[in-house]
C-alpha positions, 0 to 999 in steps of 0.5 A: 474562203477565197484562196490568195495568189500573188502576182508581180507587176512591174516589181510590185507584188500584188495579191489576187484571188483564184480568179484574178480579182485584186485583194486590195483595191489600192493596188489598182492602177491604169497599168494593172488594168491594162495587164488584166484586160490583156489577160481577158483578151480585151484591148482597152479603148477610151470607151472601155476606160469610161466604163472602168472609171465609172465602175470605180466611182460606183464602188466609191459611192456604194462600197460594192461592185454592181451586178448587171442591172445596177451597172446598166442603170448607173451607166444610163444615169451618167452616160446616157441610154446609148451606152447604158444598155447590155448590148453596148456593154457586151461589146466592150466586155464580152460574156459578163460585163459586170464581172469582167469590167469590175475585174479590170477596174480592180474591184471585187467580184460582183456578189450575184454574177455567175 
């Protein structure tokens, strides 16, 4: 069972789990994403936002957060091979792109990401 935590972001109380993933996808905003990214030591650029918004689209389409392989395939399908590869995604979201990008996008933790 996941323990719940609350955070105050601009006078709004937001529930997260112990790893900082939002409990309610509806609590997400670009401002919340920026705060989570700062906590992950990531300065969001247009390239980051492109992936974050694509992740949210993936979630709306499939009702789950993608692991790395499905993320790469989805990025390739929508943004091309230049961006649909692990090296590109690792440059944007070091260590675990699917996990970190999902967190910033306000999505649940991908099920099979360590």
